[in-house]
N, CA, C and O of each residue as an XYZ file, in Angstrom:
984
protein
N     127.875     71.345    123.014
C     126.480     70.940    122.882
C     125.995     71.263    121.473
O     126.089     72.393    120.995
N     125.491     70.260    120.855
C     125.041     70.435    119.482
C     123.566     70.843    119.467
O     122.724     70.181    120.074
N     123.274     71.905    118.791
C     121.892     72.342    118.664
C     121.497     72.389    117.200
O     122.263     72.823    116.339
N     120.326     71.948    116.952
C     119.808     71.942    115.585
C     118.586     72.843    115.524
O     117.645     72.683    116.302
N     118.606     73.774    114.614
C     117.472     74.690    114.439
C     116.782     74.322    113.133
O     117.347     74.445    112.047
N     115.577     73.878    113.271
C     114.812     73.472    112.097
C     113.668     74.444    111.884
O     112.845     74.651    112.775
N     113.620     75.039    110.703
C     112.563     75.999    110.397
C     111.619     75.361    109.386
O     112.002     75.066    108.254
N     110.409     75.159    109.808
C     109.420     74.538    108.940
C     108.359     75.558    108.577
O     107.732     76.150    109.454
N     108.159     75.761    107.288
C     107.110     76.661    106.830
C     105.938     75.799    106.388
O     106.018     75.078    105.394
N     104.871     75.884    107.128
C     103.722     75.033    106.872
C     102.587     75.885    106.332
O     102.144     76.833    106.979
N     102.129     75.543    105.160
C     101.010     76.267    104.575
C      99.823     75.318    104.534
O      99.835     74.325    103.807
N      98.809     75.627    105.312
C      97.659     74.741    105.419
C      96.561     75.198    104.474
O      96.413     76.390    104.208
N      95.794     74.241    103.971
C      94.627     74.588    103.169
C      93.534     75.046    104.114
O      93.236     74.374    105.102
N      92.928     76.204    103.811
C      91.931     76.785    104.690
C      90.560     76.628    104.056
O      90.393     76.972    102.886
N      89.577     76.121    104.782
C      88.246     75.982    104.201
C      87.735     77.322    103.685
O      88.073     78.380    104.215
N      86.922     77.255    102.650
C      86.360     78.459    102.056
C      85.654     79.283    103.118
O      84.833     78.758    103.870
N      85.966     80.565    103.185
C      85.356     81.506    104.113
C      85.643     81.176    105.574
O      84.900     81.592    106.462
N      86.742     80.412    105.833
C      87.120     80.152    107.222
C      87.421     81.457    107.940
O      87.161     81.587    109.137
N      87.965     82.414    107.218
C      88.201     83.747    107.752
C      87.454     84.730    106.854
O      87.798     84.898    105.684
N      86.460     85.360    107.393
C      85.640     86.290    106.612
C      85.947     87.719    107.051
O      85.934     88.039    108.240
N      86.222     88.567    106.064
C      86.576     89.956    106.342
C      85.709     90.864    105.463
O      85.666     90.700    104.243
N      85.030     91.805    106.083
C      84.176     92.742    105.355
C      84.474     94.168    105.808
O      84.532     94.454    107.004
N      84.660     95.053    104.839
C      84.898     96.462    105.116
C      83.593     97.209    104.905
O      82.961     97.068    103.858
N      83.183     97.999    105.884
C      81.877     98.668    105.819
C      81.768     99.588    104.612
O      80.684     99.741    104.050
N      82.863    100.196    104.212
C      82.901    101.055    103.027
C      84.362    101.146    102.607
O      85.230    101.397    103.443
N      84.642    100.943    101.323
C      86.054    100.907    100.911
C      86.649    102.278    100.638
O      87.836    102.388    100.333
N      85.833    103.330    100.745
C      86.335    104.687    100.488
C      86.264    105.532    101.757
O      85.211    105.652    102.383
N      87.401    106.112    102.119
C      87.514    106.971    103.297
C      87.567    108.426    102.851
O      88.120    108.743    101.798
N      86.985    109.310    103.662
C      87.222    110.746    103.514
C      88.469    111.098    104.328
O      88.935    110.303    105.144
N      88.995    112.285    104.096
C      90.191    112.685    104.839
C      89.860    113.212    106.234
O      90.711    113.198    107.123
N      88.626    113.675    106.425
C      88.211    114.212    107.718
C      86.760    113.822    107.993
O      86.058    113.331    107.109
N      86.325    114.049    109.231
C      84.927    113.813    109.579
C      84.616    112.351    109.836
O      85.518    111.519    109.938
N      83.332    112.049    109.941
C      82.891    110.695    110.269
C      83.307    109.688    109.199
O      83.604    108.534    109.505
N      83.327    110.133    107.947
C      83.667    109.218    106.855
C      85.149    108.871    106.800
O      85.567    108.061    105.972
N      85.953    109.484    107.686
C      87.363    109.093    107.786
C      87.524    107.827    108.628
O      88.628    107.304    108.775
N      86.404    107.340    109.179
C      86.396    106.119    109.987
C      85.572    105.045    109.281
O      84.469    105.314    108.805
N      86.108    103.841    109.216
C      85.377    102.707    108.662
C      85.578    101.506    109.583
O      86.567    101.411    110.311
N      84.612    100.595    109.528
C      84.686     99.386    110.342
C      85.059     98.178    109.493
O      84.586     98.017    108.367
N      85.913     97.339    110.056
C      86.313     96.093    109.431
C      85.753     94.957    110.287
O      86.117     94.818    111.454
N      84.874     94.152    109.708
C      84.247     93.055    110.428
C      85.020     91.758    110.130
O      85.086     91.309    108.986
N      85.586     91.186    111.161
C      86.425     89.991    111.010
C      85.751     88.838    111.732
O      85.482     88.912    112.931
N      85.479     87.757    110.982
C      84.756     86.615    111.530
C      85.564     85.339    111.357
O      86.077     85.046    110.277
N      85.665     84.590    112.444
C      86.345     83.302    112.415
C      85.296     82.206    112.211
O      84.578     81.857    113.149
N      85.203     81.669    111.011
C      84.247     80.609    110.706
C      84.855     79.215    110.824
O      84.221     78.222    110.467
N      86.072     79.150    111.322
C      86.727     77.847    111.457
C      86.399     77.225    112.812
O      85.681     77.812    113.621
N      86.930     76.038    113.043
C      86.688     75.328    114.298
C      87.849     75.447    115.268
O      87.936     74.686    116.231
N      88.744     76.400    115.021
C      89.889     76.576    115.904
C      90.044     78.063    116.251
O      89.542     78.934    115.541
N      90.734     78.328    117.333
C      91.041     79.701    117.709
C      92.154     80.215    116.795
O      93.096     79.483    116.492
N      92.050     81.464    116.359
C      93.057     82.022    115.464
C      93.542     83.371    115.983
O      92.790     84.127    116.598
N      94.817     83.654    115.720
C      95.422     84.941    116.049
C      95.644     85.697    114.743
O      96.096     85.125    113.752
N      95.321     86.988    114.755
C      95.360     87.782    113.539
C      96.070     89.103    113.763
O      96.086     89.646    114.868
N      96.651     89.601    112.697
C      97.231     90.944    112.688
C      96.593     91.722    111.539
O      96.407     91.189    110.445
N      96.260     92.993    111.799
C      95.641     93.854    110.784
C      96.574     95.022    110.525
O      97.012     95.695    111.459
N      96.884     95.267    109.237
C      97.756     96.379    108.897
C      97.407     96.907    107.509
O      96.660     96.272    106.765
N      97.951     98.068    107.169
C      97.659     98.718    105.887
C      98.937     98.959    105.109
O     100.007     99.155    105.685
N      98.810     98.943    103.788
C      99.927     99.258    102.906
C      99.436    100.160    101.778
O      98.306    100.030    101.307
N     100.306    101.076    101.356
C      99.974    101.900    100.193
C     100.088    101.038     98.945
O     100.791    100.027     98.932
N      99.381    101.456     97.894
C      99.284    100.602     96.708
C      99.466    101.388     95.420
O      98.784    102.384     95.176
N     100.392    100.924     94.611
C     100.502    101.342     93.219
C     100.382    100.074     92.375
O     100.581     98.968     92.878
N     100.060    100.236     91.099
C      99.924     99.084     90.215
C     100.876     99.251     89.039
O     100.854    100.280     88.364
N     101.712     98.248     88.787
C     102.620     98.300     87.649
C     101.820     98.361     86.357
O     100.927     97.543     86.132
N     102.141     99.329     85.514
C     101.345     99.584     84.312
C     101.352     98.402     83.359
O     100.358     98.159     82.675
N     102.449     97.665     83.300
C     102.579     96.574     82.327
C     102.083     95.244     82.900
O     101.308     94.543     82.250
N     102.521     94.896     84.101
C     102.186     93.587     84.663
C     100.860     93.573     85.415
O     100.244     92.517     85.566
N     100.412     94.747     85.892
C      99.204     94.800     86.701
C      99.398     94.318     88.120
O      98.424     94.123     88.847
N     100.654     94.120     88.532
C     100.955     93.618     89.870
C     101.016     94.774     90.872
O     101.570     95.836     90.586
N     100.441     94.546     92.039
C     100.477     95.563     93.095
C     101.900     95.817     93.569
O     102.692     94.889     93.734
N     102.208     97.090     93.784
C     103.459     97.495     94.421
C     103.077     98.105     95.765
O     102.474     99.177     95.813
N     103.428     97.424     96.860
C     102.949     97.775     98.192
C     104.078     98.258     99.089
O     105.215     97.794     99.001
N     103.729     99.213     99.963
C     104.692     99.706    100.954
C     103.978     99.882    102.281
O     102.822    100.303    102.326
N     104.676     99.554    103.366
C     104.114     99.746    104.703
C     103.921    101.232    104.990
O     104.750    102.058    104.610
N     102.837    101.559    105.652
C     102.532    102.950    105.975
C     102.023    103.045    107.415
O     101.754    102.033    108.063
N     101.900    104.265    107.893
C     101.325    104.526    109.213
C     100.249    105.599    109.114
O     100.071    106.396    110.035
N      99.537    105.614    108.001
C      98.516    106.636    107.754
C      97.136    106.238    108.250
O      96.198    107.032    108.181
N      97.004    105.010    108.752
C      95.748    104.572    109.350
C      95.969    104.226    110.817
O      96.958    103.587    111.176
N      95.038    104.655    111.652
C      95.000    104.195    113.036
C      94.093    102.966    113.052
O      92.912    103.062    112.718
N      94.633    101.826    113.432
C      93.902    100.564    113.394
C      93.758    100.047    114.817
O      94.751     99.792    115.499
N      92.497     99.893    115.264
C      92.275     99.443    116.645
C      91.118     98.453    116.715
O      90.012     98.734    116.252
N      91.391     97.291    117.300
C      92.718     96.773    117.652
C      93.425     96.250    116.407
O      92.777     95.848    115.441
N      94.731     96.257    116.433
C      95.479     95.755    115.275
C      95.905     94.301    115.434
O      96.489     93.710    114.525
N      95.603     93.726    116.611
C      95.836     92.304    116.834
C      94.578     91.701    117.450
O      93.959     92.285    118.340
N      94.217     90.518    116.956
C      92.980     89.876    117.383
C      93.255     88.433    117.769
O      94.161     87.789    117.240
N      92.448     87.938    118.709
C      92.435     86.526    119.055
C      90.979     86.099    119.020
O      90.200     86.455    119.904
N      90.612     85.336    117.998
C      89.212     84.991    117.778
C      88.943     83.530    118.082
O      89.643     82.637    117.605
N      87.915     83.307    118.884
C      87.439     81.954    119.124
C      86.613     81.488    117.916
O      86.198     82.317    117.106
N      86.370     80.184    117.781
C      85.518     79.710    116.687
C      84.162     80.427    116.682
O      83.537     80.602    117.728
N      83.724     80.834    115.499
C      82.433     81.517    115.284
C      82.365     82.907    115.928
O      81.283     83.484    116.037
N      83.498     83.440    116.349
C      83.492     84.778    116.958
C      83.759     85.845    115.900
O      84.512     85.626    114.951
N      83.129     87.001    116.083
C      83.369     88.155    115.215
C      83.846     89.325    116.064
O      83.346     89.556    117.165
N      84.814     90.054    115.539
C      85.250     91.299    116.168
C      85.242     92.413    115.135
O      85.384     92.174    113.936
N      85.074     93.627    115.625
C      85.055     94.809    114.764
C      86.343     95.590    114.978
O      86.698     95.937    116.105
N      87.032     95.858    113.883
C      88.251     96.664    113.915
C      87.914     98.034    113.336
O      87.300     98.126    112.273
N      88.307     99.086    114.023
C      88.072    100.445    113.543
C      89.315    100.962    112.833
O      90.418    100.922    113.378
N      89.126    101.446    111.617
C      90.210    102.051    110.850
C      89.919    103.539    110.688
O      88.831    103.929    110.264
N      90.902    104.358    111.031
C      90.752    105.807    110.946
C      91.902    106.386    110.138
O      93.072    106.122    110.418
N      91.553    107.177    109.134
C      92.583    107.843    108.336
C      93.201    108.967    109.147
O      92.491    109.859    109.610
N      94.525    108.934    109.326
C      95.235    109.977    110.075
C      96.338    110.573    109.212
O      97.242    111.236    109.721
N      96.263    110.336    107.905
C      97.262    110.871    106.988
C      96.927    112.285    106.560
O      96.259    113.018    107.290
N      97.384    112.669    105.385
C      97.204    114.034    104.881
C      95.725    114.414    104.838
O      94.879    113.628    104.412
N      95.434    115.629    105.286
C      94.055    116.106    105.320
C      93.611    116.722    104.000
O      92.415    116.841    103.735
N      94.567    117.108    103.182
C      94.241    117.707    101.885
C      94.894    116.876    100.783
O      96.118    116.795    100.687
N      94.056    116.269     99.963
C      94.526    115.452     98.848
C      93.992    116.018     97.543
O      92.855    116.485     97.481
N      94.810    115.975     96.502
C      94.356    116.431     95.190
C      93.783    115.282     94.371
O      93.074    115.505     93.390
N      94.093    114.049     94.779
C      93.583    112.880     94.071
C      93.477    111.716     95.035
O      94.099    111.716     96.097
N      92.705    110.749     94.665
C      92.487    109.575     95.492
C      93.774    108.781     95.684
O      94.584    108.657     94.765
N      93.950    108.249     96.884
C      95.080    107.379     97.199
C      94.562    105.959     97.418
O      93.498    105.764     98.007
N      95.316    104.969     96.942
C      94.878    103.573     97.024
C      95.697    102.816     98.072
O      96.887    103.070     98.259
N      95.030    101.883     98.746
C      95.668    101.111     99.810
C      95.167     99.673     99.793
O      94.167     99.350     99.153
N      95.882     98.830    100.506
C      95.429     97.488    100.826
C      95.314     97.373    102.341
O      96.228     97.750    103.074
N      94.179     96.849    102.802
C      94.011     96.514    104.211
C      94.179     95.002    104.315
O      93.461     94.249    103.657
N      95.120     94.558    105.134
C      95.495     93.153    105.179
C      95.189     92.571    106.557
O      95.573     93.123    107.589
N      94.494     91.452    106.539
C      94.246     90.679    107.759
C      95.009     89.370    107.604
O      94.692     88.556    106.736
N      96.006     89.173    108.441
C      96.909     88.033    108.285
C      96.900     87.156    109.525
O      97.024     87.642    110.649
N      96.756     85.882    109.308
C      96.781     84.906    110.392
C      98.173     84.313    110.502
O      98.699     83.754    109.540
N      98.762     84.437    111.671
C     100.114     83.907    111.896
C     100.137     83.121    113.199
O      99.464     83.465    114.170
N     100.917     82.077    113.192
C     101.037     81.263    114.396
C     102.488     80.838    114.551
O     103.011     80.101    113.715
N     103.133     81.288    115.596
C     104.530     80.927    115.853
C     104.588     80.065    117.102
O     104.185     80.490    118.185
N     105.095     78.846    116.938
C     105.192     77.951    118.087
C     106.626     77.487    118.256
O     107.317     77.193    117.281
N     107.058     77.424    119.485
C     108.416     76.980    119.817
C     108.329     75.759    120.716
O     107.472     75.689    121.597
N     109.215     74.797    120.492
C     109.204     73.632    121.373
C     110.370     72.712    121.092
O     111.011     72.806    120.045
N     110.642     71.819    122.032
C     111.726     70.841    121.856
C     111.189     69.605    121.170
O     110.059     69.188    121.426
N     111.986     69.022    120.307
C     111.629     67.743    119.705
C     111.622     66.669    120.787
O     112.472     66.676    121.677
N     110.667     65.749    120.713
C     110.590     64.679    121.691
C     111.841     63.796    121.610
O     112.259     63.380    120.530
N     112.418     63.525    122.768
C     113.571     62.642    122.829
C     114.888     63.305    122.474
O     115.935     62.662    122.546
N     114.863     64.566    122.096
C     116.103     65.267    121.722
C     116.145     66.574    122.492
O     115.758     67.618    121.968
N     116.607     66.524    123.722
C     116.593     67.699    124.587
C     117.445     68.827    124.033
O     117.181     69.998    124.304
N     118.485     68.474    123.243
C     119.378     69.502    122.739
C     118.918     70.075    121.403
O     119.526     71.017    120.896
N     117.863     69.527    120.833
C     117.371     70.003    119.544
C     116.188     70.940    119.757
O     115.325     70.686    120.597
N     116.157     72.013    118.995
C     115.054     72.954    119.086
C     114.385     73.064    117.716
O     115.055     73.167    116.689
N     113.076     73.041    117.720
C     112.313     73.157    116.479
C     111.501     74.437    116.500
O     110.804     74.734    117.470
N     111.602     75.186    115.417
C     110.788     76.388    115.263
C     109.805     76.127    114.140
O     110.217     75.841    113.015
N     108.531     76.217    114.417
C     107.511     76.003    113.408
C     106.796     77.321    113.119
O     106.139     77.899    113.985
N     106.941     77.767    111.903
C     106.299     79.019    111.488
C     105.185     78.668    110.521
O     105.444     78.207    109.410
N     103.968     78.880    110.931
C     102.830     78.511    110.098
C     102.183     79.766    109.529
O     101.655     80.589    110.277
N     102.223     79.913    108.216
C     101.532     81.010    107.545
C     100.211     80.449    107.051
O     100.189     79.699    106.075
N      99.128     80.789    107.693
C      97.875     80.098    107.469
C      97.042     80.726    106.359
O      96.726     80.066    105.369
N      96.695     81.964    106.515
C      95.896     82.604    105.470
C      96.031     84.113    105.577
O      96.407     84.651    106.619
N      95.721     84.772    104.494
C      95.800     86.235    104.446
C      94.631     86.729    103.594
O      94.405     86.236    102.488
N      93.903     87.694    104.113
C      92.793     88.310    103.371
C      93.160     89.754    103.084
O      93.545     90.496    103.988
N      93.040     90.150    101.828
C      93.437     91.489    101.389
C      92.213     92.222    100.846
O      91.499     91.709     99.985
N      91.984     93.421    101.360
C      90.855     94.234    100.922
C      91.374     95.542    100.305
O      92.384     96.091    100.745
N      90.671     96.021     99.292
C      91.011     97.303     98.685
C      90.399     98.438     99.500
O      89.285     98.324    100.011
N      91.144     99.527     99.609
C      90.646    100.717    100.297
C      91.182    101.954     99.589
O      92.252    101.924     98.982
N      90.416    103.050     99.678
C      90.787    104.291     99.012
C      90.495    105.461     99.943
O      89.540    105.437    100.719
N      91.330    106.475     99.849
C      91.085    107.738    100.552
C      90.965    108.802     99.475
O      91.901    109.031     98.708
N      89.800    109.456     99.421
C      89.510    110.331     98.283
C      89.079    111.719     98.734
O      88.368    111.858     99.730
N      89.504    112.742     98.009
C      88.995    114.092     98.278
C      87.567    114.218     97.764
O      87.106    113.381     96.988
N      86.877    115.246     98.189
C      85.507    115.475     97.722
C      85.489    115.664     96.206
O      86.356    116.328     95.637
N      84.490    115.069     95.568
C      84.311    115.268     94.135
C      85.261    114.506     93.247
O      85.351    114.806     92.057
N      85.979    113.524     93.782
C      86.926    112.768     92.970
C      86.180    111.969     91.898
O      85.176    111.319     92.187
N      86.677    112.022     90.662
C      86.056    111.312     89.538
C      87.139    110.714     88.651
O      88.251    111.234     88.558
N      86.788    109.615     88.006
C      87.717    108.973     87.076
C      87.524    109.519     85.665
O      86.476    110.078     85.344
N      88.540    109.352     84.832
C      88.470    109.742     83.427
C      89.450    108.868     82.640
O      90.628    109.199     82.512
N      88.944    107.750     82.115
C      89.793    106.770     81.436
C      89.626    106.889     79.928
O      88.510    106.891     79.409
N      90.757    106.988     79.237
C      90.765    107.074     77.784
C      91.916    106.236     77.236
O      92.852    105.892     77.959
N      91.831    105.914     75.945
C      92.944    105.259     75.261
C      93.933    106.341     74.848
O      93.619    107.174     73.998
N      95.117    106.335     75.437
C      96.081    107.413     75.192
C      97.136    107.046     74.153
O      97.808    107.926     73.615
N      97.287    105.741     73.865
C      98.311    105.341     72.888
C      97.949    103.991     72.289
O      97.427    103.114     72.976
N      98.234    103.834     70.996
C      97.992    102.575     70.294
C      99.214    102.273     69.440
O      99.675    103.134     68.690
N      99.745    101.053     69.547
C     100.907    100.649     68.754
C     100.683     99.251     68.170
O     100.018     98.408     68.771
N     101.246     99.033     67.001
C     101.324     97.689     66.430
C     102.735     97.190     66.698
O     103.707     97.765     66.207
N     102.848     96.112     67.482
C     104.159     95.600     67.879
C     104.162     94.084     67.736
O     103.146     93.479     67.392
N     105.311     93.479     68.003
C     105.433     92.032     68.019
C     105.691     91.566     69.443
O     106.459     92.181     70.182
N     105.039     90.474     69.817
C     105.255     89.930     71.153
C     106.482     89.024     71.163
O     107.222     88.962     70.181
N     106.696     88.323     72.271
C     107.882     87.481     72.410
C     107.880     86.302     71.446
O     108.923     85.700     71.193
N     106.707     85.974     70.907
C     106.604     84.878     69.945
C     106.626     85.380     68.506
O     106.280     84.649     67.578
N     107.039     86.647     68.329
C     107.121     87.275     67.006
C     105.755     87.361     66.312
O     105.672     87.345     65.084
N     104.701     87.450     67.106
C     103.354     87.615     66.568
C     102.940     89.075     66.681
O     103.219     89.725     67.688
N     102.284     89.588     65.664
C     101.823     90.969     65.706
C     100.642     91.093     66.668
O      99.710     90.289     66.647
N     100.711     92.114     67.502
C      99.627     92.408     68.439
C      99.351     93.896     68.433
O     100.121     94.678     67.874
N      98.264     94.279     69.047
C      97.901     95.697     69.185
C      98.063     96.064     70.651
O      97.345     95.545     71.506
N      98.992     96.946     70.943
C      99.272     97.355     72.322
C      98.624     98.711     72.589
O      98.934     99.703     71.928
N      97.731     98.738     73.556
C      97.052     99.994     73.877
C      97.404    100.414     75.301
O      97.674     99.580     76.165
N      97.396    101.706     75.520
C      97.605    102.260     76.853
C      96.326    102.929     77.310
O      95.827    103.845     76.657
N      95.802    102.473     78.426
C      94.628    103.088     79.040
C      95.109    104.034     80.130
O      95.798    103.616     81.061
N      94.749    105.301     80.017
C      95.214    106.316     80.970
C      94.033    106.881     81.739
O      93.016    107.264     81.162
N      94.191    106.924     83.044
C      93.183    107.524     83.911
C      93.708    108.874     84.372
O      94.509    108.962     85.303
N      93.244    109.922     83.705
C      93.677    111.273     84.080
C      92.822    111.855     85.195
O      93.049    112.985     85.629
N      91.847    111.096     85.656
C      90.953    111.577     86.699
C      91.550    111.478     88.089
O      92.715    111.119     88.260
N      90.732    111.804     89.077
C      91.193    111.853     90.469
C      90.655    110.694     91.304
O      90.808    110.688     92.525
N      90.021    109.704     90.648
C      89.530    108.521     91.342
C      89.803    107.292     90.486
O      89.978    107.403     89.273
N      89.841    106.130     91.109
C      90.089    104.896     90.365
C      88.871    104.538     89.513
O      87.764    105.023     89.747
N      89.102    103.688     88.533
C      88.029    103.216     87.666
C      88.182    101.710     87.478
O      89.254    101.234     87.105
N      87.115    100.965     87.737
C      87.119     99.528     87.524
C      86.386     99.230     86.227
O      85.197     99.515     86.088
N      87.118     98.651     85.279
C      86.550     98.275     83.991
C      86.182     96.801     84.023
O      86.968     95.971     84.480
N      84.995     96.472     83.541
C      84.529     95.090     83.502
C      84.023     94.769     82.101
O      83.186     95.488     81.556
N      84.537     93.679     81.517
C      84.122     93.235     80.188
C      84.010     94.439     79.246
O      82.935     94.760     78.740
N      85.137     95.081     79.033
C      85.166     96.371     78.347
C      85.094     96.220     76.828
O      85.911     95.533     76.214
N      84.116     96.868     76.251
C      83.951     96.877     74.790
C      84.740     98.027     74.181
O      84.747     99.137     74.712
N      85.402     97.753     73.068
C      86.157     98.788     72.379
C      85.708     98.878     70.922
O      85.093     97.961     70.378
N      86.033     99.996     70.322
C      85.871    100.154     68.881
C      87.253    100.219     68.263
O      88.020    101.143     68.533
N      87.572     99.232     67.430
C      88.883     99.116     66.788
C      88.724     99.477     65.311
O      88.013     98.801     64.567
N      89.394    100.546     64.904
C      89.259    101.025     63.526
C      90.617    101.065     62.846
O      91.506    101.786     63.300
N      90.804    100.305     61.760
C      92.074    100.386     61.018
C      92.292    101.793     60.459
O      91.339    102.511     60.154
N      93.564    102.168     60.332
C      93.934    103.476     59.774
C      94.681    103.270     58.466
O      95.475    102.339     58.331
N      94.416    104.158     57.491
C      95.111    104.117     56.200
C      95.517    105.539     55.831
O      94.674    106.395     55.568
N      96.837    105.771     55.817
C      97.356    107.115     55.536
C      96.781    108.153     56.491
O      96.447    109.271     56.098
N      96.675    107.760     57.740
C      96.207    108.688     58.762
C      94.710    108.870     58.809
O      94.223    109.699     59.578
N      93.963    108.129     58.016
C      92.504    108.261     57.989
C      91.858    106.957     58.462
O      92.360    105.866     58.191
N      90.742    107.091     59.169
C      90.032    105.918     59.667
C      89.311    105.200     58.529
O      88.647    105.828     57.704
N      89.449    103.905     58.498
C      88.697    103.082     57.553
C      87.446    102.603     58.300
O      87.416    101.495     58.836
N      86.428    103.448     58.327
C      85.265    103.217     59.190
C      84.477    101.965     58.818
O      83.883    101.328     59.688
N      84.464    101.604     57.533
C      83.689    100.425     57.148
C      84.365     99.121     57.587
O      83.775     98.046     57.471
N      85.599     99.216     58.090
C      86.304     98.043     58.608
C      86.376     98.056     60.135
O      87.063     97.228     60.734
N      85.667     98.994     60.762
C      85.698     99.104     62.222
C      85.091     97.855     62.868
O      84.165     97.242     62.337
N      85.633     97.509     64.007
C      85.203     96.300     64.729
C      84.856     96.687     66.159
O      85.687     97.247     66.874
N      83.636     96.390     66.575
C      83.197     96.666     67.940
C      83.088     95.327     68.676
O      82.277     94.476     68.311
N      83.905     95.148     69.709
C      83.920     93.856     70.401
C      84.604     93.975     71.756
O      85.163     95.019     72.094
N      84.553     92.896     72.524
C      85.259     92.812     73.811
C      86.462     91.893     73.624
O      86.286     90.677     73.540
N      87.669     92.431     73.556
C      88.862     91.582     73.391
C      89.054     90.674     74.605
O      88.608     90.990     75.708
N      89.721     89.545     74.386
C      89.990     88.623     75.494
C      90.719     89.319     76.635
O      90.441     89.055     77.804
N      91.649     90.207     76.300
C      92.450     90.882     77.334
C      91.626     91.842     78.179
O      92.050     92.236     79.265
N      90.440     92.224     77.683
C      89.574     93.142     78.419
C      88.295     92.456     78.889
O      87.345     93.120     79.304
N      88.272     91.126     78.823
C      87.067     90.385     79.173
C      87.052     89.983     80.643
O      86.432     88.986     81.014
N      87.728     90.754     81.468
C      87.754     90.512     82.902
C      87.572     91.826     83.631
O      86.815     92.696     83.200
N      88.271     91.956     84.730
C      88.194     93.171     85.557
C      89.565     93.819     85.604
O      90.560     93.163     85.915
N      89.616     95.102     85.297
C      90.868     95.869     85.343
C      90.619     97.121     86.177
O      89.682     97.876     85.920
N      91.462     97.327     87.169
C      91.356     98.506     88.030
C      92.460     99.478     87.636
O      93.645     99.157     87.722
N      92.057    100.666     87.203
C      93.036    101.700     86.837
C      92.973    102.793     87.899
O      91.982    103.516     88.002
N      94.028    102.905     88.677
C      94.056    103.875     89.768
C      94.142    105.299     89.228
O      94.479    105.517     88.064
N      93.835    106.255     90.086
C      93.893    107.665     89.692
C      95.291    108.043     89.225
O      96.287    107.636     89.822
N      95.353    108.825     88.152
C      96.624    109.336     87.612
C      97.588    108.199     87.271
O      98.788    108.302     87.526
N      97.068    107.129     86.703
C      97.932    106.004     86.356
C      97.524    105.406     85.017
O      96.463    105.720     84.477
N      98.387    104.534     84.488
C      98.177    103.900     83.188
C      98.149    102.390     83.344
O      98.677    101.836     84.308
N      97.516    101.730     82.366
C      97.607    100.287     82.221
C      97.867     99.978     80.756
O      97.179    100.488     79.873
N      98.858     99.144     80.507
C      99.216     98.750     79.148
C      98.611     97.370     78.887
O      98.849     96.423     79.637
N      97.825     97.272     77.811
C      97.093     96.049     77.503
C      97.460     95.581     76.099
O      97.442     96.368     75.153
N      97.793     94.301     75.966
C      98.106     93.709     74.666
C      96.890     92.975     74.132
O      96.368     92.068     74.781
N      96.437     93.371     72.937
C      95.285     92.746     72.305
C      95.750     91.791     71.215
O      96.627     92.129     70.420
N      95.169     90.609     71.180
C      95.460     89.671     70.096
C      95.010     90.282     68.762
O      94.043     91.040     68.690
N      95.745     89.924     67.725
C      95.396     90.445     66.398
C      94.079     89.810     65.935
O      93.974     88.584     65.892
N      93.083     90.617     65.592
C      91.796     90.064     65.148
C      91.951     89.302     63.835
O      92.667     89.743     62.936
N      91.278     88.160     63.730
C      91.403     87.331     62.538
C      90.860     88.017     61.295
O      91.323     87.749     60.186
N      89.885     88.896     61.471
C      89.254     89.522     60.310
C      89.891     90.859     59.931
O      89.322     91.616     59.144
N      91.064     91.150     60.485
C      91.799     92.378     60.140
C      93.077     91.981     59.418
O      93.802     91.098     59.876
N      93.356     92.626     58.294
C      94.542     92.301     57.508
C      95.814     92.503     58.329
O      95.958     93.501     59.035
N      96.736     91.542     58.226
C      98.003     91.617     58.964
C      98.913     92.714     58.437
O      99.921     93.043     59.062
N      98.558     93.287     57.276
C      99.359     94.371     56.717
C      99.011     95.732     57.306
O      99.691     96.722     57.035
N      97.949     95.781     58.115
C      97.544     97.039     58.735
C      98.627     97.526     59.688
O      99.133     96.763     60.511
N      98.973     98.788     59.571
C     100.083     99.351     60.349
C      99.625    100.211     61.529
O     100.417    100.476     62.434
N      98.371    100.650     61.538
C      97.928    101.556     62.583
C      96.433    101.379     62.838
O      95.674    100.956     61.967
N      96.044    101.716     64.053
C      94.640    101.606     64.444
C      94.231    102.798     65.287
O      95.063    103.445     65.924
N      92.950    103.073     65.281
C      92.342    103.965     66.269
C      91.507    103.083     67.193
O      90.724    102.249     66.740
N      91.691    103.285     68.498
C      90.958    102.485     69.488
C      90.262    103.429     70.445
O      90.873    104.363     70.966
N      88.984    103.185     70.675
C      88.225    103.980     71.637
C      87.366    103.073     72.499
O      86.974    101.985     72.078
N      87.078    103.533     73.709
C      86.239    102.760     74.621
C      84.778    103.043     74.354
O      83.909    102.484     75.024
């Protein structure tokens, strides 16, 4: 008997806000009432949807800015599976059950994922089986678990003049957060000062928002982000060193 297994991955376009997810507060305490937060999940679509809710630990690659995620069991999530009718909302309770004593804030992703697995026979082909796996949508929320008094402290820890892959000179800076909480930078202004023989050339200093910092950058506690700045047109290409401050 010949059997054919066909696996179809169908990715559907989802209307804007078809699945709405809101976290009552993105920061958890390690103990007490603040160790519990509510996740409000709303189905704004015209169909019934099945959902799974889970958490992952989060680190951010210093160079690429890409999340590095791992499955964890440090949150009690109830319920962790939902079946929502159109226009229905359910509340999911998240409780931190991990370490009770932290020296610095820990970062996580709370993920609400819609999955639909259907099995059936192809019409007219009794011996053929079709498996349809539909990955519909996924909503990802940031969450943090922080000790009392956690604070961020972001500084420029390193500045280099280097060449990029196109052999163009750029200014590479390292932003270091030595604090115990994350820091979100938005449209960040810097002071760029050329150096000559180890001394600042203050009359050539430039205060501006570089293109690379003209968005949102999240620097987690005790972590770095490496940012490449385009060479400013009004700075001599012979300059070998800079001082950069936020």
